[in-house]
C-alpha positions in Angstrom: -5.4 -71.3 25.8 -5.3 -75.0 25.3 -3.6 -76.4 22.1 -2.9 -72.9 20.8 -2.3 -73.2 17.0 -2.6 -71.2 13.8 -5.9 -70.7 12.0 -6.5 -73.3 9.2 -5.1 -72.1 5.9 -2.3 -69.9 7.4 1.1 -70.9 8.7 4.2 -69.5 10.3 7.3 -68.9 8.3 10.4 -70.1 10.2 13.9 -68.9 9.1 14.6 -71.6 6.5 11.3 -71.1 4.6 11.3 -67.3 5.1 14.7 -67.2 3.5 13.3 -68.8 0.4 10.4 -66.3 0.3 12.9 -63.4 0.6 14.9 -64.8 -2.2 11.9 -65.1 -4.5 10.7 -61.5 -3.7 14.2 -60.0 -3.9 14.8 -61.6 -7.3 11.4 -60.5 -8.7 11.7 -56.9 -7.5 15.3 -56.6 -8.8 14.5 -57.8 -12.3 11.3 -55.7 -12.4 13.4 -52.6 -11.4 15.7 -53.3 -14.3 12.7 -53.1 -16.6 11.8 -49.7 -14.9 9.0 -51.1 -12.8 8.7 -49.0 -9.6 7.6 -50.7 -6.4 4.3 -49.6 -5.0 2.5 -50.6 -1.7 -1.2 -50.9 -1.5 -3.5 -51.5 1.5 -4.2 -55.0 2.7 -7.9 -54.1 2.9 -10.1 -51.9 0.6 -13.7 -51.0 0.2 -15.4 -54.1 -1.1 -16.4 -52.3 -4.3 -12.7 -52.2 -5.4 -13.0 -56.0 -5.9 -16.7 -56.7 -6.4 -17.1 -54.2 -9.2 -14.4 -55.7 -11.5 -14.6 -59.3 -10.2 -18.4 -59.4 -10.4 -20.8 -60.8 -7.9 -20.9 -64.2 -9.6 -17.2 -64.9 -9.4 -15.9 -67.5 -7.0 -13.6 -65.0 -5.3 -16.6 -62.8 -4.4 -19.3 -65.5 -3.7 -17.1 -68.1 -1.9 -13.6 -67.0 -1.2 -13.7 -63.4 0.2 -12.9 -62.2 3.7 -15.4 -59.3 4.1 -16.3 -57.4 7.2 -17.8 -54.1 8.3 -15.8 -51.5 10.3 -17.3 -49.3 13.1 -18.5 -46.9 10.5 -20.5 -49.7 8.9 -18.3 -49.5 5.7 -18.0 -52.9 4.0 -14.3 -53.8 3.6 -12.5 -56.7 2.1 -9.1 -58.2 2.6 -7.5 -58.1 -0.8 -7.9 -61.4 -2.7 -5.6 -60.1 -5.5 -3.4 -57.1 -6.2 -4.3 -55.7 -9.7 -7.5 -54.0 -8.7 -5.7 -52.2 -5.8 -2.9 -51.0 -8.0 -5.2 -49.6 -10.6 -7.3 -47.9 -7.9 -4.1 -46.3 -6.5 -3.1 -45.3 -10.1 -6.5 -43.5 -10.5 -6.5 -42.0 -7.1 -3.0 -40.5 -7.7 -4.2 -38.8 -10.9 -1.6 -40.5 -13.1 -3.9 -41.1 -16.1 -2.3 -38.2 -18.0 1.2 -39.5 -17.1 1.4 -42.9 -18.9 2.8 -45.4 -19.2 3.2 -46.3 -15.6 5.0 -49.5 -14.6 4.5 -50.8 -11.0 5.7 -53.8 -9.1 4.3 -55.0 -5.7 4.3 -57.9 -3.3 2.4 -58.8 -0.2 -0.2 -61.1 1.4 -3.5 -61.8 -0.3 -6.5 -63.6 1.3 -9.0 -66.2 -0.1 -11.1 -68.7 1.8 -10.0 -71.7 -0.2 -9.5 -75.3 0.6 -5.9 -75.4 2.0 -3.4 -77.7 0.3 0.2 -77.8 -0.8 0.9 -74.4 -2.5 -2.6 -73.1 -1.8 -3.2 -71.2 1.4 -5.9 -68.8 2.7 -3.2 -66.2 3.4 -0.7 -66.3 0.6 1.9 -63.9 -0.9 1.9 -62.6 -4.4 4.5 -60.7 -6.3 3.3 -58.9 -9.4 3.8 -56.3 -12.0 1.3 -54.0 -13.8 2.0 -52.0 -17.0 -0.6 -49.2 -17.3 -1.3 -47.0 -20.4 0.2 -49.1 -23.2 -2.2 -50.9 -25.6 0.6 -52.1 -27.9 1.2 -55.8 -28.2 4.8 -55.0 -27.5 3.9 -54.4 -23.8 2.4 -57.9 -23.6 5.6 -59.4 -25.0 7.7 -57.3 -22.5 5.6 -58.5 -19.6 5.9 -62.2 -20.6 9.6 -61.8 -21.2 10.1 -60.2 -17.7 8.2 -63.1 -16.2 10.4 -65.7 -18.0 13.6 -63.9 -16.9 12.4 -63.9 -13.3 11.8 -67.7 -13.4 15.1 -68.2 -15.1 16.8 -66.1 -12.3 15.4 -68.6 -9.8 17.0 -71.5 -11.8 13.6 -73.3 -12.3 12.9 -72.5 -15.9 13.7 -76.0 -17.0 10.7 -77.2 -14.9 8.3 -74.6 -16.3 6.0 -74.5 -19.3 4.5 -71.3 -20.8 0.9 -71.5 -22.1 -0.6 -68.6 -24.0 -4.0 -67.8 -25.6 -5.9 -64.8 -26.7 -9.4 -63.8 -25.5 -9.8 -61.5 -28.5 -11.3 -58.1 -28.2 -14.7 -57.5 -26.7 -16.6 -58.0 -30.0 -14.8 -61.3 -30.7 -15.4 -62.5 -27.2 -19.1 -61.7 -27.3 -19.6 -63.9 -30.5 -17.5 -66.7 -28.9 -19.6 -66.5 -25.7 -22.8 -67.0 -27.6 -21.4 -70.0 -29.5 -20.0 -71.5 -26.3 -23.4 -71.2 -24.5 -25.1 -72.9 -27.5 -22.6 -75.8 -27.5 -22.6 -76.3 -23.7 -26.4 -76.1 -23.4 -26.6 -79.4 -25.2 -24.5 -81.0 -22.4 -26.2 -79.2 -19.5 -27.4 -82.4 -17.8 -23.8 -83.7 -17.8 -22.1 -80.6 -16.5 -20.9 -80.3 -12.9 -23.0 -78.2 -10.5 -20.6 -75.3 -10.6 -20.5 -75.3 -14.4 -24.3 -75.3 -14.7 -24.4 -72.1 -12.5 -21.7 -70.6 -14.7 -23.4 -71.4 -18.0 -25.6 -68.4 -18.1 -23.5 -66.1 -16.0 -19.8 -66.8 -16.9 -19.5 -69.6 -19.4 -15.8 -69.0 -20.1 -15.0 -70.2 -16.6 -16.3 -73.7 -17.6 -13.3 -74.0 -20.0 -11.2 -73.7 -16.9 -13.0 -76.4 -14.9 -11.1 -79.2 -13.2 -14.0 -81.6 -13.2 -13.3 -84.7 -15.2 -16.7 -84.8 -17.0 -16.5 -81.0 -17.7 -13.0 -81.6 -19.2 -14.3 -84.2 -21.7 -17.2 -81.8 -22.7 -15.0 -78.7 -23.3 -12.5 -80.7 -25.3 -14.5 -80.1 -28.4 -16.0 -76.7 -27.4 -15.8 -73.8 -29.8 -12.4 -72.1 -29.6 -12.0 -68.3 -29.4 -9.3 -68.7 -32.1 -12.1 -69.4 -34.6 -14.0 -66.2 -33.7 -11.2 -63.6 -33.8 -11.8 -60.6 -36.0 -8.9 -59.4 -38.2 -7.4 -57.0 -35.6 -7.5 -59.6 -32.8 -6.0 -62.3 -35.0 -3.2 -60.0 -36.2 -2.4 -58.9 -32.7 -2.1 -62.5 -31.4 0.1 -63.5 -34.4 2.4 -60.5 -33.6 2.7 -61.6 -30.0 3.6 -65.1 -31.0 6.2 -63.7 -33.5 7.6 -61.5 -30.7 8.0 -64.5 -28.4 9.6 -66.5 -31.2 12.1 -63.6 -31.8 13.1 -63.8 -28.1 13.4 -67.6 -28.2 10.7 -68.0 -25.6 9.1 -71.4 -25.9 5.3 -71.6 -25.5 2.3 -73.7 -26.4 -1.1 -72.2 -27.4 -3.8 -73.5 -25.1 -7.3 -72.7 -26.6 -8.9 -73.4 -23.2 -6.8 -70.9 -21.3 -9.2 -68.2 -20.3 -9.8 -65.3 -17.9 -13.5 -65.4 -16.9 -13.7 -61.7 -15.9 -15.3 -59.1 -18.2 -12.4 -56.7 -18.1 -9.9 -59.1 -19.6 -9.2 -59.1 -23.3 -6.6 -60.3 -25.8 -3.5 -61.9 -24.2 -3.7 -64.5 -21.4 -0.8 -66.6 -20.2 0.4 -69.0 -17.5 3.7 -70.4 -16.5 3.0 -73.8 -15.1 4.9 -76.8 -13.6 4.3 -80.4 -12.9 6.3 -80.3 -9.7 3.5 -79.1 -7.4 0.6 -81.4 -8.2 -2.7 -79.8 -8.9 -1.4 -76.3 -8.0 0.8 -76.1 -11.0 0.4 -72.4 -12.0 3.3 -70.4 -10.5 2.9 -67.1 -12.5 -0.1 -66.0 -14.6 -1.3 -62.8 -16.2 -2.9 -61.1 -19.1 -4.3 -57.9 -20.6 -7.1 -56.1 -18.7 -8.1 -53.0 -20.8 -11.5 -52.8 -19.2 -10.5 -52.6 -15.5 -9.9 -48.9 -15.1 -13.3 -48.0 -16.4 -15.0 -50.5 -14.1 -13.3 -48.8 -11.2 -14.8 -45.4 -12.3 -11.8 -44.1 -14.3 -11.3 -43.5 -18.0 -10.3 -46.3 -20.4 -6.7 -47.1 -19.6 -5.1 -50.2 -21.1 -3.2 -52.5 -18.8 -1.3 -55.8 -18.8 0.5 -57.6 -16.0 1.1 -60.8 -14.0 1.2 -62.1 -10.5 3.4 -64.9 -9.1 2.7 -67.2 -6.2 5.6 -66.7 -3.7 4.8 -69.9 -1.7 4.7 -72.0 -4.9 8.0 -70.6 -6.2 9.6 -71.0 -2.8 8.7 -74.7 -2.9 10.6 -75.1 -6.1 13.8 -73.3 -5.4 16.9 -74.7 -3.8 18.2 -72.3 -1.2 19.4 -73.3 2.2 19.3 -70.8 5.1 22.6 -70.8 6.8 22.6 -68.8 10.0 26.4 -68.6 10.3 27.7 -66.1 12.9 31.2 -64.6 12.9 31.8 -63.9 16.6 30.3 -65.1 19.9 31.1 -63.2 23.1 31.2 -64.9 26.5 32.2 -63.9 30.0 33.9 -66.2 32.5 30.8 -65.5 34.7 27.6 -63.6 34.2 29.1 -60.5 36.0 31.1 -59.8 32.9 28.1 -59.7 30.6 27.5 -55.9 30.9 31.1 -55.3 29.8 30.5 -57.4 26.7 27.6 -55.1 25.5 29.7 -52.2 24.3 32.0 -54.7 22.5 29.0 -56.3 20.8 27.8 -52.8 19.7 31.3 -52.0 18.2 31.3 -55.4 16.3 27.9 -54.9 14.8 28.6 -51.3 13.9 31.5 -52.7 11.9 29.2 -55.1 10.1 30.3 -58.2 12.0 27.5 -60.6 12.9 27.8 -61.3 16.6 26.0 -62.7 19.6 26.6 -62.7 23.4 26.1 -66.0 25.1 24.8 -64.8 28.4 24.1 -68.0 30.4 25.6 -71.4 31.2 29.1 -72.6 32.2 32.0 -72.2 29.7 31.5 -75.8 28.4 27.8 -75.0 27.5 28.8 -71.7 26.0 31.3 -73.3 23.7 28.6 -75.9 22.7 26.3 -73.0 21.9 29.1 -71.4 19.8 29.6 -74.6 17.9 25.8 -74.9 17.2 25.8 -71.3 15.9 28.8 -72.3 13.6 30.7 -69.3 14.9 34.1 -68.6 13.5 35.6 -66.8 16.5 35.0 -66.3 20.3 35.8 -63.3 22.4 36.2 -64.3 26.1 36.3 -61.9 29.0 37.5 -62.7 32.5 39.5 -61.2 35.4 42.8 -61.4 33.5 41.5 -59.7 30.4 39.8 -56.9 32.3 42.9 -56.2 34.3 45.1 -56.1 31.2 42.4 -54.2 29.2 42.5 -56.8 26.4 40.2 -59.5 25.0 40.9 -63.2 24.7 40.3 -64.0 21.0 39.9 -67.6 20.0 39.8 -69.0 16.5 37.2 -71.8 16.8 38.4 -73.6 13.7 42.1 -73.9 14.7 41.7 -73.5 18.4 44.4 -70.8 18.5 44.0 -68.2 21.3 45.7 -64.8 21.7 45.2 -61.6 23.7 44.2 -58.7 21.5 42.9 -55.2 21.8 39.4 -54.6 20.3 40.8 -52.6 17.4 43.1 -55.6 16.6 40.1 -58.0 16.8 38.1 -55.8 14.3 41.0 -55.8 11.9 41.6 -59.6 12.2 37.9 -60.5 11.6 37.7 -58.0 8.7 40.7 -59.5 7.0 39.4 -63.0 7.3 
């Protein structure tokens, strides 16, 4: 094929970038484990209903951004655009409703047909946690605290801001929705095309619009904070007190919303100014209505998902492919004798590589490029004496050693 390249919106991960991804994932899973979140794996594709039921047919993810296809059985399947629905589906399938709370962590690729840009791809990795079965505001505080500790572990917390809001309970939200439609209807002719479509279907999403004219209009829109009933207001106050108690800094953003019907109460985002328009690096909230939408009983839930690519862009971590020992023969005929030596080295945890081709000068250049500490050289003399020529590539010192002596020397250094 001519000009073979990746599909738009996906990219290869070479060692340096992949190293950063691994650091983000390893850190997130380790901290989650300390909070007793157990790792779960869910399929990359599901029946479309797993996402269309909770996300709704009017959401951007379903109408514009999904990767949907039919298999040979004519079942409609979808590449997962997010992880929460799959985790809750797995929780219900496993019959864990009577064994709550359940705390899960996960990571993996997600897929959305979006306009590719820095920190925003069509195949992207998310790392997330879900706490199922706890309705207490304490669970919301715990989840936010875990997210903050994760970002602190990556040494980027000084570049991060936490924004929080409440969506209230379903009754509060219904009243707010009516007030919002009434207010926005007066500006219908000035709203963006997308916001006009959302006005009757999902007006909360207009508060999240990035359109400049929309932003001016929603600046004075009715705030959910003015429509909270007593229980919702008290709950949000308790969450703020809990964050204050943990010395977690935050700002209340009245326009921070979750446009899907299963969300309620807490919504939060950790954002940065380091990545341009793609500033949200970790976001989450409470979704008490999701389990019922997927055909299960009412099970409260709260969690978050973090963008691995975005976090990887922010961390400082250099991939150093330093090797301890290189092996080389005086000619290619000695290569087969080097293989059992290589095996013995690696079995003892020593990172090693055989340099198979080239003259000795080229082999040493390759060893220097690999930043190797030592070289094992095998030729006629070494074979006849049943020893190995062992060279310290830093000092240049050479000596003839048995393999057991080489292992001991490398281990001690």
